[in-house]
N, C-alpha and C positions, 0 to 999 in steps of 0.2 A: 266844530269839530276840530280837536288838536291834531295837527300833522303828526304821523308815525316818527318822522324824522327828529321833531322838536321833543316827543316824549323820550325817544333815546337818549338825546342830548342832555335832557335834565335830568335821566336816569345815570347818565355818566357824571355829571356834576355832582349827584348826590353821593355817588358811591366814591367819587375823589373826596369830596368834602368828610364822608365817613372814615375813610383811610387816612386822611390827613389829620383827622381828630384821633384816632388810635396812634398814630405815630407820634403826635403832641404828647399825649398821655405816656406813652412809653419814654419818650425824651425827658419830660418832665420828671418822672418818676426817677429813672436813672440820675438825673441831676440832683435831685432832691437828696438821694443815697450818698452821693458822692459827697456833697457838701456836709452832710451828717457825719460822714467817716473822717473827713479832713477836720472836723472841729473835736473830734473823739481821740484825743492823742494816746490815751491808754489803750484804745482800741487798735490802733494803728500798731502800736508796740507789740499787741497780742497777736496782729496778725502775720506782722513781718519780722519783728526783731526776735520775738521769744522763739519761733520755730529755727531761726539761724544759731542762736545759742543752743537750743535744743538738740538738733542733729549734731553739733559739733560735740557738746559733751557726751552724747551716747556715742558717737563713733570713736572717740578717744578712749573712754572706760572699756569698750567692749572690742577694742582692737586686737588685744591680745587672746582673748577666748575665739574670735573670729578666724585668727590666723590659720592658712593651711597647715595641716600636721607637720608636713616636711619642711616647713619655715622655722618650726619651733624646736630649738635644741636643748635637750637635758642634760645636766652634769650626772655622770654615772661612774661611783666609785668602783674600781677594779682591784681585787688582791688576787694575785697570781702565784698560788703556791706550787703551782706545776713547773711553770717555767719550760714548757713544750709547746708542742704544736696545737694543742686546744685552746690554751691561753691565748697564743699569738692570733689563732684565726678569730677567736672571738673579739679580741681587741680591734683587729682590722676590720672585721666585719661590722662592729659598732660605730667605727670611725668613718666607714666606707659608705654608709647608711645615710649620713648628713643628719640623723635626727639626735646623736648624742656627742658631748665632749666627753670622752675616756679620760678619767682622773685616775692615775695609778700612784701617783706621790704628791706629797704636799711638803713646801719648805725644804724641797730637794731631798727627801727621805722616802722610801717605798712605803706604801700604806699597809699596815698591820690589819687583821681581820678584827682585832677587838676595838681599833681605832675608826676602822669604817662604820662598825656596828653603832658605835656612839655618836658618830656625826649624823647617821641617819636617824637615830632614836632622838637626837635633839632637834631635827628638823633643818639641820644645815644643807643636808642633800636628800634627794627624794628616793633614791635607790642605791644599793650596793650589790655586787656580785663576788663571790669568792671561788676559785678555780681549786680545787683541792690537789693535793700533792698524788702524783701517780695516775691521774686522771687519764692522760694521752697513753700511757703504757696499758691502761686497761682497755681503752678502746682498741688499740692495736693488737692485744692478745685476744678480745673477743672477734675481731675481723679474722684473724688467724685461724681461730676454732671453727668460724663459717666457713673458709676457704677450704681447710683440711678436710671438713665434712664433705663438701662439694667434691672436692678431688677424690676422696675416698669411693664415694657413689661412682664415680666415672672411672675408677680402675688407676688412678695415679697416684703415687705414694705420697703419704702427706709428709710435708718437710718444713711448714712453718712453726716457731716456736708459740707455745701456748703456756699460760701460766698454770700451775697445778691446781691453785685454789683462787677462785673469783673474788673480787673483794665487791660484794654487793651494797656496801655502805658508801661508797663514793657518790657524790652528785655535787653539781654546781649549787651554791648555796645563794638565795636570793633574800635580801632584807629591804622591805619597803618602809617609808615614812607612815608611821599610824594613821595620820592624816591623808594618805594618798587614796584617790578616788577608785574605784572597783574597776572601771573601764580603762583606767590607766595601768593599773596591775595587770589587766588581762592582756593590754596591748604588748606590754614587757615580756611577759612570759611567752607570749606566742613568738615574738621576735628572737628570743634566746634559745627557745626549743626549735627554731628554724635552723640556727647557727650549728647546735648541738648535732641536728639530723644531717646536716651538710657534711661536717667535718668527718662524722662516722661513715657516711655513704661514700666520701671521697677516699677515705683508708681501706675501706672493704674492696672497692674498684681496683685501687693500687695493689692490693694483694691478690685479687683475681688475675690481674695483668702479669703480675710476676710469676704467678703458677702458669700461666699460660705460656710465657717465653721460656719457662724452665722445661715445658713439655716438648715445645718445640725449639730444637736447638739449631734450627736454621734462622731464628726470629733476629733481627736486627734492631737498633735503636728506634726504627721508624716503625716499630709495631703499632698498628692501628689502635688508637686510644677508644675505650669503651665509652660511648656516650649515653648516660641513662635517661637524660632529659630530652625525649625525641620531638615532644609538642610544647611549643612556648605559649606566650601569653602577651596578647597585643591589645592595647586600648584604642578605640576608634570612637570618635566623637559623633554625637547623633544630633538631631534637630532639624529645623526647618530654616532656608535662607543660608545666607553667607555665614561662616563659621568664623567666629572669633573666640580669641581666650579670653573668657571672663570667669572670674573664681569669685564664689559667695564670700565676702569678707565684711567687716564691720561697716565700712562705706556703702557698699552695695546693698547691703542690708537696711541699714539705719536712716539713710537719706531718703530714699522713697518710702519706707515705712513711716517715719515720723513727719515726712512731709505730708501724707494722708491724714495723720492724725491731726497735723495743724490746719488742713482744709477743711476737716469736719468742726473743727472749734468755730468755725464763722457763724455758726448757730449763735454764739453769744452776742456779736453785735446785730444779727438780724432779728433774733428775738426780742432784744432789748428796744430796737428802734421800733419795732411793730406794737409794743406795748405802750412805749412812750407816746406813740402816734394816737392810740387810741385814749389815753389819759388827757392829753393837752388837746384833743378834739379835732387834730389835723386829719385823721383818718375819715371822720364824718364829713369834711370840706371836699376831701378827695372824692367820698363816694356821691356827693351831690352833684360832681359832675357827669352830665349824659355819658353814659357808656357802661362796660361790663367790668365787674370788679377783676376779671381773670386779667385784663389789660394792665392793672395796676401789679398784680402778682408777676406778670411777664416782666415788666420793667425792674422788679426786684430780683427777679430770677437771672436776667441778662447780666445785669450789674454785678451781682456777688459771684455768678459763674466767672465772670470775666476777672474779679478779685483773685478767686480760687486757681486762676491759671497763672497770674502773676505771681501767686506765691509757689505754686508748684515749680515753675522754671527758675525762680529766683533761688531756690532750694537746690534745683539740679546746677545751677552755676555755681553754688557752693561748694557742690560735690566735685564738680570739674576743677575748678581753679584754687578754692581756699584749703580744701583737704590736703591735697600733695604739699602745700607750704608748711602744714603741721606734721609731715612726715608720715601721713597716711595715703592709702592706695587713692588713685583717681577712679572716679565714677565712669562706668561704661554705659552707655546708653542705647546699647543693642543696634540694630541696622535699619531699622524701619521706624521714621520718626513720625511718620503719619500715625501710624498706630501708638505710638506714645501719646501724641496730642489728642487723640480721640479718647483715650482711655482718662486723660487728665481731666479732659472736658466732662466726661461721663461721672468722675468722681465729684467734681465740682457740682455738677447738676444735682447728684445724689445729697451732697453736703448742704447745699443751699435749700434744697426742697425740705430737707429735715429741719432747718433753721426756719422756714418760714412755717413749716406745720406746729414747731414748738411754740412760735410766736402767736400762733392764732388759737391754739388749745388753752393756754395759761393767761392768768388774768393778771398776775403781778410779776415785776421783774425778778423778785426774790425766788418765787417758785420756777419761773422759765430758766433763769440762768444756773441754779442748782440742779436741776434736773437735768438741762442740757450738758451741762459740764460732767456729772457724774455718769451720764448715759453714754457720751462719747468715751469715757476712760474705760467703761465696762465693755463697750462694743469693741474698743481696741484691743484690750487685755485678751478677751475671747477669739478676736479677729486675726491675732498671730502677729499683731504690731511689737509687742514686747519680746516675745519669744515665739520660736517656729511654731506652727500649729500642730507640726507632725509629732513633736515631743509631748503634748498634752494627753490626759485621759481620753479614751474613745469617746465617752459620752460629751466631754467638754468641745471635742473636735466635731462632733455632730452639729453642737449648737453654735460653734463658732464659725462653721461654713454658712450659718444664716446671716452673718453681720456682713453688711454692705463695705467695710473696711477690708475685710477678708477677701471680697470680689476684687476689690480695687489692688490690694496688693498682690494677689494670685496673677492678674493681668500684667501690672509692672514687671514682676518675676518673669513673666513668660516672654516679655519683650527684652528685657535687659540681661537676664541671664540665660535664656533659652533662644533668644535670638527669633522669636516669634513675630509673624505678621499680623495685619489686621483681622484676616480671617481666623487665625489663631486663638485671639483674644476676644472674637465678637460675641461668644455667649456671656462672658462677664461684663462687657459693655452693655448688652442687651439687658442683664439682669439690673445694672445700676441706673440705666435710663428708665426701665419699667418700674423699678423701685420709686424713683424720683418722681414720676408721673403719677403713681398711685398717691403718694403723700401730697403733691400738690391739688390733687383732685379733692383728697380729705379736707384740705385746710380751705378750698373754695367752697365746699359743700358745707362744712362748719361756719363760715362768715357768711355766706348766703341765708343760712338759718337765723343767723342771728340779727341780720339786717329784717329779716321778715318777721 
């Protein structure tokens, strides 16, 4: 009768042999995929060179649209027929805002209204404003009328001069380039309306102070100023973790977004390799080796997830070091690099699993490669890679939030822009890993049925 100790030793040896066999299958699969990838020069270019070119081109062409509004300066033609306080206030306000270059003369000559309208109509400038003659006088007269009315109600004799007939036709004229966008027009109108309101308010308060001084004969030059704005506005940053100054610009959007797109394009070499393995019989030989097919899938998964991680961090290096050399902003990586790594790993897992699924389902390279490429383009388009998901129609947004690329981009933005940590992006990571495991399970089930 065998001794218990010998049975346990035999069991340990058997387990050790089984574990060694599993490791050997994994290592053999990884080595095979490595050799196939090295031989495929076009595949290497697709995986590494093309994403670098893609994110560089996209960041360059989208740099201007993504710039912060305060960094963009517009030339604005100004015709001041008033030559008084209103025109001076508007010009100084536009210049001080940092958003406008005020142009009131060309070739050393003051602009006329007709000349400004023609330049805007021809598209040489986007906007022109004309301040009518007598505008400041009309504002002063209106302020005096209000002060006189208040004084009368308070029993103070009216003293300030008022025009007998108000000129209701006076207005600051705006001329826009016919091709100007509606949002641009709205923003300019709002800014100018603020200037008009402020100058009229200032003049009214000055008149009130003058009337109060005349009532109080003992008032001195130190008469307390009337402060209309009692409550101010202050911006406070929010978010978890250490706060850093990160602005959503062309680099901050395009580098992570198109890196995710490139990672999912790993479907092309994965599906192509799997179909070639079936066609040349190498898959049959691998299946004849004792063991589970899941171990072969595991080897593929580990190898290509590693390739995806190399892809991702190569693109991040481009954002960190190459983009500033091109005059673009430097990529900011947030403050939690562990969260960034876990997110990149999860995206690579989902991308690799999708490639394995396509390579399992389709029978010919043309079917797999065409479907894989087109499906990734569609998933990226609806997932916010090309344009932000928030500006899409509501129905498309609902569909787009089902895209794994959308989950990955949301997680990256949470880390890089909102300074989120691992707990903050855990739901997106869980969705990516869960989706990858489901796709791997379907691929293993389909292949098992094919064997049986």
